[in-house]
VOKOL-540074 format. One record per residue (C-alpha): y, z, x; residue in three letters; chain. Coordinates in nm, 4 decimals, padded with zeros to 6 digits. Layout:
N
R_Y_Z_X_ALA_A
...
//
This chain:
467
R_01.3028_-00.8585_01.0777_MET_A
R_01.6524_-00.7728_01.0197_THR_A
R_01.8701_-00.7641_00.7223_ILE_A
R_02.2049_-00.9585_00.7948_GLU_A
R_02.5226_-00.8477_00.5430_HIS_A
R_02.7755_-01.1340_00.3916_THR_A
R_03.0854_-01.0977_00.2296_GLN_A
R_02.9247_-01.2344_-00.0678_ASN_A
R_02.7051_-00.9479_-00.1479_GLY_A
R_02.4033_-01.0970_-00.0601_THR_A
R_02.1181_-01.0254_00.1932_LEU_A
R_01.9859_-01.3149_00.4268_ALA_A
R_01.6026_-01.2568_00.4507_VAL_A
R_01.4809_-01.3440_00.8076_LEU_A
R_01.1345_-01.4637_00.9130_ASN_A
R_01.0560_-01.2169_01.2210_PRO_A
R_00.8428_-01.5065_01.3707_ALA_A
R_01.1161_-01.7114_01.4282_THR_A
R_01.4629_-01.4894_01.3340_GLY_A
R_01.5090_-01.7974_01.0975_GLU_A
R_01.6508_-01.7003_00.7495_THR_A
R_01.4208_-01.7745_00.4919_VAL_A
R_01.6405_-01.6611_00.1446_GLY_A
R_01.8846_-01.4848_00.0130_ARG_A
R_01.9144_-01.2161_-00.2642_VAL_A
R_02.1363_-01.0519_-00.4360_HIS_A
R_02.2421_-00.6858_-00.2288_ASP_A
R_02.2445_-00.4477_-00.5073_HIS_A
R_02.5160_-00.1903_-00.5304_SER_A
R_02.4339_00.1785_-00.7149_ALA_A
R_02.6908_00.0672_-00.9854_ALA_A
R_02.5180_-00.2429_-01.0381_GLU_A
R_02.1311_-00.0299_-01.0294_ALA_A
R_02.2639_00.1840_-01.2545_ALA_A
R_02.3926_-00.0581_-01.5213_ALA_A
R_02.0094_-00.2239_-01.5368_LEU_A
R_01.8583_00.1464_-01.6775_VAL_A
R_02.0802_00.0127_-01.9779_ASP_A
R_01.8429_-00.2774_-01.9885_ALA_A
R_01.5408_-00.0870_-01.8818_ALA_A
R_01.5665_00.1349_-02.2084_GLN_A
R_01.6409_-00.1286_-02.4462_ALA_A
R_01.3381_-00.3401_-02.2851_GLY_A
R_01.1354_-00.0266_-02.3124_PHE_A
R_01.1885_00.0387_-02.6552_GLU_A
R_01.0671_-00.3170_-02.7393_ALA_A
R_00.7887_-00.3267_-02.5523_TRP_A
R_00.6404_-00.0299_-02.6312_ARG_A
R_00.6421_-00.1318_-02.9736_ALA_A
R_00.4033_-00.4391_-02.8676_THR_A
R_00.0259_-00.4034_-02.9553_THR_A
R_-00.2000_-00.3476_-02.6924_PRO_A
R_-00.3137_-00.6828_-02.7219_ARG_A
R_-00.0099_-00.8379_-02.6447_HIS_A
R_00.0461_-00.6757_-02.3512_ARG_A
R_-00.3387_-00.7618_-02.2287_SER_A
R_-00.2545_-01.1302_-02.3260_GLU_A
R_00.1188_-01.0988_-02.1259_VAL_A
R_-00.1062_-00.9781_-01.8537_LEU_A
R_-00.3633_-01.2208_-01.8823_THR_A
R_-00.1069_-01.5095_-01.8235_ALA_A
R_00.0511_-01.3212_-01.5474_ALA_A
R_-00.2934_-01.3670_-01.3615_PHE_A
R_-00.3385_-01.6946_-01.4498_LEU_A
R_00.0643_-01.7606_-01.3454_GLY_A
R_-00.0166_-01.5735_-00.9697_MET_A
R_-00.3006_-01.7758_-00.9274_ARG_A
R_-00.1430_-02.1142_-00.9876_ALA_A
R_00.1199_-02.0457_-00.7639_ASN_A
R_-00.0863_-01.9048_-00.4920_ALA_A
R_-00.0026_-02.1025_-00.2592_GLU_A
R_00.3828_-02.0603_-00.3184_ARG_A
R_00.3597_-01.6905_-00.2757_LEU_A
R_00.1144_-01.7442_00.0272_ARG_A
R_00.4016_-01.9302_00.2151_ASP_A
R_00.7017_-01.6287_00.1152_LEU_A
R_00.4712_-01.3319_00.2077_ILE_A
R_00.3979_-01.5573_00.5854_VAL_A
R_00.7705_-01.6311_00.6058_ALA_A
R_00.9247_-01.2951_00.5350_GLU_A
R_00.6866_-01.0325_00.6141_ASN_A
R_00.5239_-01.2498_00.9265_GLY_A
R_00.1120_-01.1911_00.8311_LYS_A
R_-00.1066_-01.4849_00.8768_SER_A
R_-00.1995_-01.7006_00.6332_ARG_A
R_-00.5094_-01.6308_00.5713_ALA_A
R_-00.4252_-01.2448_00.4972_ASP_A
R_-00.1432_-01.3433_00.2964_ALA_A
R_-00.3615_-01.5522_00.0830_ALA_A
R_-00.5997_-01.2356_00.0951_ALA_A
R_-00.2872_-01.0724_-00.0388_GLU_A
R_-00.2387_-01.2972_-00.3387_VAL_A
R_-00.5844_-01.2851_-00.4373_SER_A
R_-00.5768_-00.9472_-00.4625_TYR_A
R_-00.2297_-00.8459_-00.6326_ALA_A
R_-00.3388_-01.1015_-00.8864_SER_A
R_-00.6464_-00.8901_-00.9827_GLU_A
R_-00.4352_-00.6141_-01.0644_PHE_A
R_-00.2761_-00.8058_-01.3539_PHE_A
R_-00.6504_-00.8972_-01.4312_ARG_A
R_-00.7690_-00.5265_-01.4384_TRP_A
R_-00.4691_-00.4200_-01.6064_TYR_A
R_-00.4894_-00.6696_-01.9106_ALA_A
R_-00.8474_-00.5430_-01.9829_GLU_A
R_-00.7278_-00.1864_-01.9624_GLU_A
R_-00.4113_-00.2216_-02.1627_ALA_A
R_-00.6365_-00.2490_-02.4992_VAL_A
R_-00.8472_00.0757_-02.3899_ARG_A
R_-00.5998_00.3762_-02.3912_THR_A
R_-00.7954_00.6636_-02.3668_PRO_A
R_-00.7819_00.9437_-02.6682_GLY_A
R_-00.9917_01.2087_-02.8514_GLY_A
R_-01.0639_01.3599_-03.1738_TYR_A
R_-01.2761_01.6818_-03.1526_THR_A
R_-01.3240_01.9941_-03.4136_GLU_A
R_-01.1768_02.3325_-03.2748_ALA_A
R_-01.4322_02.6305_-03.1857_PRO_A
R_-01.2648_02.8134_-03.4714_SER_A
R_-01.2698_02.5965_-03.7410_GLY_A
R_-01.0239_02.4543_-04.0006_GLY_A
R_-00.8519_02.2569_-03.6959_VAL_A
R_-00.8699_01.8812_-03.5790_ARG_A
R_-00.7820_01.8279_-03.2577_ASN_A
R_-00.6093_01.4833_-03.2139_VAL_A
R_-00.5402_01.3973_-02.8665_VAL_A
R_-00.3271_01.0617_-02.7484_THR_A
R_-00.1292_00.8705_-02.4727_ARG_A
R_00.2140_00.7280_-02.5241_HIS_A
R_00.4132_00.5476_-02.2278_PRO_A
R_00.6350_00.7872_-02.0322_VAL_A
R_00.9399_00.5299_-02.0525_GLY_A
R_01.1281_00.3841_-01.8011_VAL_A
R_00.9806_00.3830_-01.4651_ALA_A
R_01.1254_00.3359_-01.1144_VAL_A
R_00.9058_00.1470_-00.8319_LEU_A
R_00.9453_00.1564_-00.4534_ILE_A
R_00.7377_-00.0389_-00.2888_THR_A
R_00.7120_-00.1087_00.1103_PRO_A
R_00.7371_-00.4345_00.2947_TRP_A
R_00.3741_-00.4524_00.4310_ASN_A
R_00.2403_-00.5619_00.1255_PHE_A
R_00.4969_-00.6867_-00.1344_PRO_A
R_00.2859_-00.8712_-00.3635_ALA_A
R_00.0031_-00.5716_-00.4149_ALA_A
R_00.2495_-00.3049_-00.3798_MET_A
R_00.4475_-00.4277_-00.6683_ALA_A
R_00.1410_-00.5964_-00.8869_THR_A
R_-00.0191_-00.2575_-00.8336_ARG_A
R_00.2339_-00.0689_-00.9915_LYS_A
R_00.3927_-00.3037_-01.2580_ILE_A
R_00.0323_-00.3942_-01.4036_GLY_A
R_-00.0328_-00.0655_-01.4767_PRO_A
R_00.3143_00.0028_-01.6058_ALA_A
R_00.3509_-00.2947_-01.8321_LEU_A
R_-00.0459_-00.2252_-01.9746_ALA_A
R_00.0840_00.1491_-02.0895_ALA_A
R_00.4045_00.0024_-02.2304_GLY_A
R_00.6636_00.1039_-01.9673_CYS_A
R_00.9669_-00.0902_-01.8354_SER_A
R_01.0113_-00.1050_-01.4844_VAL_A
R_01.3104_-00.0765_-01.2801_LEU_A
R_01.1536_-00.2310_-00.9075_LEU_A
R_01.2970_-00.1791_-00.5655_LYS_A
R_01.1491_-00.3907_-00.3068_PRO_A
R_01.2170_-00.3459_00.0797_ALA_A
R_01.4713_-00.5026_00.1746_SER_A
R_01.2774_-00.7032_00.4459_GLU_A
R_01.0196_-00.8882_00.1817_THR_A
R_01.2091_-00.9234_-00.1565_PRO_A
R_01.1737_-01.2910_-00.2453_LEU_A
R_00.7859_-01.2078_-00.2996_THR_A
R_00.9118_-00.9655_-00.5748_ALA_A
R_01.1395_-01.1949_-00.7087_SER_A
R_00.9337_-01.4752_-00.7446_ALA_A
R_00.6094_-01.2398_-00.8807_ILE_A
R_00.9278_-01.1189_-01.1628_ALA_A
R_00.9549_-01.4909_-01.2516_GLU_A
R_00.6014_-01.5156_-01.3143_ILE_A
R_00.6005_-01.2678_-01.5350_LEU_A
R_00.8768_-01.3898_-01.7097_THR_A
R_00.7234_-01.6877_-01.7746_GLU_A
R_00.4239_-01.5270_-01.8953_ALA_A
R_00.6142_-01.3467_-02.1909_GLY_A
R_00.7387_-01.0089_-02.0156_VAL_A
R_01.0494_-01.0051_-02.2617_PRO_A
R_01.3967_-00.9629_-02.0954_GLU_A
R_01.5212_-00.6128_-01.9671_GLY_A
R_01.1274_-00.4630_-01.9169_VAL_A
R_01.1036_-00.6004_-01.5679_VAL_A
R_01.3974_-00.5893_-01.3208_GLN_A
R_01.4133_-00.6658_-00.9354_VAL_A
R_01.6814_-00.4680_-00.7463_ALA_A
R_01.7014_-00.5503_-00.3706_ALA_A
R_01.9695_-00.3378_-00.2032_SER_A
R_02.0855_-00.2516_00.1577_SER_A
R_02.1549_00.0969_00.0334_SER_A
R_01.8308_00.1841_-00.0748_ALA_A
R_01.8637_00.5723_-00.0680_SER_A
R_02.2007_00.5416_-00.3159_THR_A
R_02.0371_00.3018_-00.5649_VAL_A
R_01.7108_00.4821_-00.5929_VAL_A
R_01.9423_00.8447_-00.6486_SER_A
R_02.1971_00.6326_-00.9268_ALA_A
R_01.8046_00.5293_-01.1001_TRP_A
R_01.6809_00.9267_-01.0755_LEU_A
R_01.9992_01.0930_-01.1812_ALA_A
R_01.9830_00.8859_-01.5236_ASP_A
R_01.7937_01.0685_-01.8286_ASP_A
R_01.6348_00.7832_-01.9191_ARG_A
R_01.4441_00.7483_-01.6331_VAL_A
R_01.1225_00.9365_-01.6654_ARG_A
R_00.8937_00.8006_-01.3697_LYS_A
R_00.8934_00.7415_-00.9897_LEU_A
R_00.6013_00.5308_-00.8267_SER_A
R_00.6610_00.5386_-00.4663_PHE_A
R_00.4930_00.4298_-00.1933_THR_A
R_00.6224_00.4417_00.2116_GLY_A
R_00.6325_00.6975_00.4468_SER_A
R_00.5250_01.0851_00.4351_THR_A
R_00.9009_01.1738_00.5289_GLY_A
R_01.0551_00.9636_00.2466_VAL_A
R_00.8275_01.0851_-00.0022_GLY_A
R_00.9017_01.4327_00.0895_ARG_A
R_01.3051_01.3552_-00.0050_LYS_A
R_01.2129_01.1766_-00.2918_LEU_A
R_00.9920_01.4753_-00.4624_LEU_A
R_01.3026_01.7261_-00.3797_ALA_A
R_01.5353_01.4724_-00.5546_GLN_A
R_01.2885_01.4085_-00.8311_CYS_A
R_01.2638_01.8228_-00.8987_ALA_A
R_01.6163_01.8107_-01.0234_GLU_A
R_01.5008_01.6541_-01.3481_ARG_A
R_01.1483_01.7226_-01.2928_VAL_A
R_01.0507_01.3700_-01.2802_VAL_A
R_00.7167_01.2578_-01.3206_ASN_A
R_00.6075_01.1173_-00.9564_THR_A
R_00.3166_00.8970_-00.8280_SER_A
R_00.2945_00.8891_-00.4234_MET_A
R_00.0759_00.6694_-00.1971_GLU_A
R_00.2378_00.7801_00.1155_LEU_A
R_00.1089_00.7630_00.5156_GLY_A
R_-00.2268_00.7333_00.6729_GLY_A
R_-00.3763_00.8165_01.0019_ASN_A
R_-00.6981_00.6452_00.9232_ALA_A
R_-01.0247_00.7577_01.1758_PRO_A
R_-01.2802_00.5055_01.2269_PHE_A
R_-01.6070_00.6984_01.3205_ILE_A
R_-01.8665_00.5326_01.4985_VAL_A
R_-02.2587_00.7682_01.4912_THR_A
R_-02.4923_00.7029_01.7411_ALA_A
R_-02.7260_00.5388_01.4952_GLY_A
R_-02.5159_00.2632_01.3612_ALA_A
R_-02.5758_-00.0841_01.3476_ASP_A
R_-02.2658_-00.1762_01.5938_ILE_A
R_-02.2416_-00.5684_01.5342_ASP_A
R_-02.1553_-00.4497_01.1803_ALA_A
R_-01.9365_-00.1230_01.3050_ALA_A
R_-01.7678_-00.4139_01.5259_VAL_A
R_-01.7179_-00.6378_01.2369_GLU_A
R_-01.5753_-00.3700_01.0118_GLY_A
R_-01.3378_-00.2240_01.2606_ALA_A
R_-01.1608_-00.5513_01.3129_MET_A
R_-01.1002_-00.5664_00.9230_LEU_A
R_-01.0069_-00.2079_00.8967_ALA_A
R_-00.7662_-00.2301_01.2506_LYS_A
R_-00.6465_-00.6149_01.2199_PHE_A
R_-00.5356_-00.6542_00.8433_ARG_A
R_-00.1939_-00.7342_00.8498_ASN_A
R_-00.1789_-00.7195_01.2239_GLY_A
R_-00.2906_-00.3035_01.1601_GLY_A
R_00.0303_-00.2389_00.9669_GLN_A
R_-00.1525_-00.1368_00.6468_ALA_A
R_-00.1428_00.2642_00.5505_CYS_A
R_-00.5217_00.2086_00.5410_THR_A
R_-00.5808_00.0875_00.8876_ALA_A
R_-00.8091_00.2274_01.1119_ALA_A
R_-00.5877_00.4324_01.3160_ASN_A
R_-00.8186_00.6497_01.5922_ARG_A
R_-01.1522_00.5336_01.6386_PHE_A
R_-01.4189_00.8169_01.7566_TYR_A
R_-01.7096_00.6613_01.8828_VAL_A
R_-02.0622_00.8164_02.0127_HIS_A
R_-02.0829_00.8307_02.3399_GLN_A
R_-02.4577_00.6764_02.3450_ASP_A
R_-02.2970_00.3629_02.1864_VAL_A
R_-01.9356_00.3416_02.3429_LEU_A
R_-02.0008_00.1263_02.6182_GLY_A
R_-02.1708_-00.1289_02.3478_GLU_A
R_-01.8846_-00.1050_02.0811_PHE_A
R_-01.5933_-00.0892_02.3193_THR_A
R_-01.7604_-00.4264_02.4956_GLU_A
R_-01.7841_-00.6523_02.1332_LYS_A
R_-01.4754_-00.4943_02.0023_PHE_A
R_-01.2936_-00.5895_02.2780_GLY_A
R_-01.4367_-00.9333_02.3009_ALA_A
R_-01.3284_-00.9675_01.9595_ARG_A
R_-00.9433_-00.8372_02.0674_ILE_A
R_-00.9012_-01.0790_02.3515_ALA_A
R_-01.0125_-01.3251_02.1474_ALA_A
R_-00.7744_-01.3127_01.8624_LEU_A
R_-00.4473_-01.6005_01.8619_ARG_A
R_-00.1462_-01.4392_01.8611_VAL_A
R_00.1823_-01.6552_01.7610_GLY_A
R_00.3579_-01.7652_01.4208_ASP_A
R_00.1403_-01.7240_01.1324_PRO_A
R_00.2426_-02.0053_00.9986_ALA_A
R_00.1101_-02.2510_01.2409_GLN_A
R_-00.2382_-02.0832_01.1823_GLY_A
R_-00.2323_-01.7669_01.4303_ALA_A
R_-00.4884_-01.4739_01.3331_ASP_A
R_-00.1989_-01.2157_01.4468_ILE_A
R_00.2093_-01.2434_01.4129_GLY_A
R_00.4756_-01.0111_01.4784_PRO_A
R_00.5543_-00.6629_01.3184_VAL_A
R_00.7683_-00.6471_01.0839_ILE_A
R_01.0937_-00.5741_01.3603_THR_A
R_01.1439_-00.5645_01.7248_GLN_A
R_01.2043_-00.2056_01.6483_LYS_A
R_00.9280_-00.1230_01.5431_ALA_A
R_00.7158_-00.3234_01.8188_ALA_A
R_00.9799_-00.1300_02.0853_ALA_A
R_00.7994_00.1929_01.9375_GLU_A
R_00.4202_00.0707_01.9457_ILE_A
R_00.4845_-00.0093_02.3043_ARG_A
R_00.6287_00.3306_02.3801_GLY_A
R_00.3209_00.4875_02.2225_LEU_A
R_00.0870_00.2827_02.4553_VAL_A
R_00.2776_00.3460_02.7398_GLN_A
R_00.2925_00.7051_02.6829_ARG_A
R_-00.0895_00.7333_02.6210_ALA_A
R_-00.1774_00.5197_02.9684_GLN_A
R_00.0284_00.7819_03.1043_GLU_A
R_-00.1794_01.0439_02.9568_GLN_A
R_-00.5070_00.8984_03.0865_GLY_A
R_-00.5761_00.6024_02.8391_ALA_A
R_-00.6608_00.2563_02.9707_VAL_A
R_-00.6246_-00.0670_02.8221_ILE_A
R_-00.9230_-00.2155_02.7992_ALA_A
R_-00.9395_-00.5420_02.6500_ALA_A
R_-00.6094_-00.7262_02.5141_GLN_A
R_-00.5164_-01.1003_02.3566_ALA_A
R_-00.2748_-01.2911_02.4810_LEU_A
R_00.0898_-01.3659_02.4111_LEU_A
R_00.2447_-01.6834_02.3970_PRO_A
R_00.4711_-01.7602_02.6440_ASP_A
R_00.7518_-01.7972_02.3881_ASP_A
R_00.6859_-01.4881_02.1817_ALA_A
R_01.0199_-01.2804_02.0569_ASN_A
R_01.0318_-00.9410_02.1304_PRO_A
R_00.9086_-00.8492_01.7706_ALA_A
R_00.5262_-00.9316_01.8934_PHE_A
R_00.2814_-00.7312_02.0385_LEU_A
R_-00.0612_-00.8011_02.2180_ALA_A
R_-00.3961_-00.6680_02.0223_PRO_A
R_-00.4823_-00.3856_02.2660_THR_A
R_-00.8086_-00.1778_02.2870_LEU_A
R_-00.7764_00.1699_02.4535_LEU_A
R_-01.0030_00.3530_02.6265_THR_A
R_-01.0447_00.7039_02.7613_GLY_A
R_-00.7800_00.8090_02.5384_VAL_A
R_-00.7476_01.1921_02.5485_PRO_A
R_-00.8172_01.3800_02.2284_THR_A
R_-00.4537_01.5424_02.2487_ASP_A
R_-00.2795_01.2416_02.3420_ALA_A
R_00.0547_01.1179_02.0958_GLU_A
R_-00.0817_00.8192_01.9667_ILE_A
R_-00.4130_00.9864_01.7755_LEU_A
R_-00.0957_01.1659_01.5881_ARG_A
R_00.1292_00.9118_01.5222_GLU_A
R_00.0404_00.6142_01.2428_GLU_A
R_00.0456_00.3415_01.4873_ILE_A
R_00.1466_00.0552_01.2353_PHE_A
R_00.0262_-00.1993_01.4749_GLY_A
R_-00.2380_-00.3972_01.6499_PRO_A
R_-00.3477_-00.1383_01.8869_VAL_A
R_-00.7002_00.0494_01.8553_ALA_A
R_-00.7388_00.3493_02.0740_PRO_A
R_-01.0987_00.4943_02.1138_VAL_A
R_-01.1776_00.8098_02.1998_VAL_A
R_-01.5697_00.9110_02.2443_ALA_A
R_-01.7318_01.1880_02.1041_TRP_A
R_-02.0697_01.4029_02.1256_THR_A
R_-02.0528_01.6970_01.8714_ASP_A
R_-02.0252_01.5877_01.5375_LEU_A
R_-01.8043_01.8976_01.4460_ASP_A
R_-01.5990_01.8946_01.6825_ALA_A
R_-01.5054_01.5091_01.5971_MET_A
R_-01.5254_01.6008_01.2309_ILE_A
R_-01.2446_01.8826_01.2981_GLU_A
R_-01.0462_01.6270_01.5172_LEU_A
R_-01.0561_01.3533_01.2090_ALA_A
R_-00.9292_01.6219_00.9518_ASN_A
R_-00.6588_01.7374_01.1719_ALA_A
R_-00.3579_01.5315_01.0741_PRO_A
R_-00.1788_01.6279_00.8256_GLU_A
R_-00.2179_01.3394_00.5773_VAL_A
R_-00.5587_01.2129_00.4499_GLY_A
R_-00.5687_00.9058_00.2940_LEU_A
R_-00.8398_00.6393_00.4139_SER_A
R_-01.0969_00.7091_00.6617_SER_A
R_-01.4226_00.4891_00.7895_TYR_A
R_-01.7640_00.6004_00.8592_VAL_A
R_-02.0582_00.3593_01.0272_TYR_A
R_-02.4042_00.5312_01.0582_ALA_A
R_-02.7561_00.3711_01.0623_GLY_A
R_-02.8712_00.6230_00.7606_LYS_A
R_-02.6869_00.5739_00.4749_LEU_A
R_-02.7516_00.9885_00.3830_GLN_A
R_-02.5661_01.0427_00.7556_THR_A
R_-02.3024_00.8498_00.6654_ALA_A
R_-02.2263_00.9592_00.3279_MET_A
R_-02.2553_01.3840_00.4539_LYS_A
R_-01.9917_01.2995_00.7008_ILE_A
R_-01.7635_01.1406_00.4222_ALA_A
R_-01.7924_01.4070_00.2242_GLU_A
R_-01.7109_01.6122_00.5208_ARG_A
R_-01.3973_01.4078_00.5967_LEU_A
R_-01.0797_01.5211_00.4107_GLU_A
R_-00.9721_01.1762_00.2594_ALA_A
R_-00.8969_01.0139_-00.0707_GLY_A
R_-01.0864_00.7323_00.0308_MET_A
R_-01.3825_00.6336_00.2740_VAL_A
R_-01.5336_00.3399_00.3466_GLY_A
R_-01.8825_00.3901_00.4164_VAL_A
R_-02.0606_00.1264_00.6383_ASN_A
R_-01.7644_-00.0877_00.5332_ARG_A
R_-01.3686_-00.1698_00.6921_GLY_A
R_-01.2289_-00.2130_00.3464_ILE_A
R_-01.1770_00.0134_00.0581_VAL_A
R_-00.9097_-00.1318_-00.1826_SER_A
R_-01.0233_-00.2428_-00.5010_ASP_A
R_-00.7941_-00.3036_-00.8315_PRO_A
R_-01.0911_-00.0916_-01.0268_SER_A
R_-01.0954_00.2277_-00.7877_ALA_A
R_-00.8768_00.4953_-00.7270_PRO_A
R_-00.6686_00.4511_-00.4618_PHE_A
R_-00.4658_00.7594_-00.3175_GLY_A
R_-00.5386_01.0528_-00.0547_GLY_A
R_-00.5278_01.4070_-00.0314_VAL_A
R_-00.3021_01.6849_00.1777_LYS_A
R_00.0381_01.4818_00.2575_GLN_A
R_-00.1082_01.1314_00.1876_ALA_A
R_00.0307_01.1570_-00.1474_GLY_A
R_00.0263_01.2766_-00.5324_ILE_A
R_-00.1585_01.0554_-00.8008_GLY_A
R_-00.4202_00.7496_-00.7886_ARG_A
R_-00.3093_00.4140_-00.8000_GLU_A
R_-00.6028_00.1442_-00.8935_GLY_A
R_-00.8905_00.2003_-01.1752_GLY_A
R_-00.7925_00.4023_-01.4751_ALA_A
R_-00.6288_00.6142_-01.3045_PHE_A
R_-00.3763_00.3756_-01.2488_GLY_A
R_-00.2592_00.3290_-01.6044_MET_A
R_-00.2931_00.7315_-01.6986_GLU_A
R_-00.0155_00.7734_-01.4546_GLU_A
R_00.2402_00.5813_-01.6887_PHE_A
R_00.1738_00.7749_-01.9847_THR_A
R_00.2072_01.0910_-02.1636_GLU_A
R_-00.0843_01.3077_-02.3133_VAL_A
R_00.0225_01.3871_-02.6289_GLN_A
R_-00.1919_01.6703_-02.8326_TYR_A
R_-00.2016_01.7080_-03.2450_LEU_A
R_-00.3019_02.0085_-03.3721_SER_A
R_-00.4332_01.8877_-03.7437_VAL_A
R_-00.4764_02.1514_-04.0354_ASP_A
R_-00.8509_02.0936_-04.1874_TRP_A
R_-00.8814_02.4164_-04.3956_SER_A
//
């Protein structure tokens, strides 16, 4: 997808499958974005004064609003993102659950009351909303990445400034409308799409009233934002890059492993930070796994997702070209295309054929880079310790997957993996009730579960004389 600039200050949002314009949004300048902080601060003061029960009821109404608008949201995601209708529908369902979960968490703000060991003092611990929060979301899950941040922020009592990806702003705007209809006051949720993301975010982070940044995106951009936040010591949460290993042991249920691999690799066409990026398959089951996995890959229907295809385009023609380059260089290093789906004759350059690569050397570039597309490179292994060392080699540790016949074996391997999340005999790790996040350079903090709301609060301790 590309962003087209017009003289009247709008962005044209293009369908990556067809190249057609599917909508237009206002292109915010840095000055316009900076002015939104006034409304956000006023909204915060009003919203934080509401009761937890009220915030809960508003979020419940937002959950119901998303369910009532599920088809509309699905079609927006298909049009501006290019993912399949099934994937888009699943995303809307998943995204709405964050509003339901945090509607329930809003009334459960943790605290504490204890006696000091020395006596004569009572320790009271409470939490307060951190303040105006800047939320930056990526294009690959335009609904879920927004609600996973907005839900806990609103539950905690914060106001938010949301900057969606320029490629997919329509879904974010639609969710903001649903929140307004649910009863969120003016100024509490504001969306600012922009072709100049860095200047908009810099203007926000320079404002003393902005107290929080929650970012989902690449590790490289995350490092730059952390440097900016350091200037004012802004509270930050970072969900950054991934390079997930998918491990199959000799004793694994291969049919189950293939099913999990299809989910972990090809959900959203491989364009997910949790996507399986490297497949480490034991030599004893390599033939069976690649044969069955390859057959499933070859059967995938590629084309316009609005017409029912399983796999749509990747987000831009540039991204597709970069992935083709990774595949070509992997072949030059000895990898072989073992299976591949068919591309439609009229496919534009943003479409990629889902591909299975075998014979991939352990030092191949494609294993070091986050592919973010429908390509599955497979490496054979026999030595467990050596394989785990390879699995843990990248600088990021977001998610991993392990398939083993015995649960104890899978758990032992999982505990040795340097990852914030591990799918044990399953190909999906995301859940609104669970902490989402990584280790090493995959991020800071957690989203989802009770942890997600804590990220938008500050702890306050009251030392009360009790003599």
